[in-house]
N, C-alpha and C positions, 0 to 999 in steps of 0.2 A: 524406506520408500525409495523408489528408483528416481534418481535426479534428472533422468533423460526424457522423461515424460512432460510435457507442456501442458498448460491448462490456459484457456482464455478468459481473461477479465476485463474490464472496462476501466481505464484510469482517465479521470475528468472527462468523459464522454468519448473517449478514444478507445478503440479495440487495442488489445495488447496481449502478449502472452509472456508466463512467467513458468518456473518448474514448480511441478506438484506439492513440493513441500516448502515452498516458500513462505515466510511469514510476513506480516506487514514491515516489521524491522527489516528483514531481508530486502523487501522492495524500496524503503527508504534508502537503504546503503547502496543498492544497484542503481537508484536515480542519482545519487550523490547530493541528497537533500540534508539541509541542517535541520536536525530535529527540534531545535529549540525556536524556530521561526515558522514552524507548519502545525497545523491541526489535521487529523486524518478521519474522514467519515468513511466507515465500512458497511456497506448495505444499509445506508440511511441512518447510521447509528455513529454519534461520535465517540471514537476511541481514545482512552486515556495512554499517554505515552508508556505508562508501565504495564499495558496490555498488549503492545505492539509485538513483542517477541513471543506471544502465547497464542496468536492468532494465525493458524494456518489459512493461506489462501484456497479456496474452491473454484472449481469451473464455474463461471458466468457470475462471479462476485463483482461488485461495483464498489470501487474505490475514488473518492474525491479528496483531493489535496488542497487544502486553502493554506495559501504563504502569506505571512505578515510583511508589509513592506513598510519601512520607514521612510520618513520623509518631513517635511516642514516648510 
């Protein structure tokens, strides 16, 4: 695939662009997120961490990133 083509996705309700062959794992790395402290919802389905590198993002996909915050 051609890495120079961007697609439009939504991340936590905000419009964003990524390369057309990016996976969920690529997105997590790009955003510098800690995989052990987040849950990913892709098009309204919770995605297991083991699947992140297998799901290629497509135009108009919706991603919700839920972060766990410690405290007490």
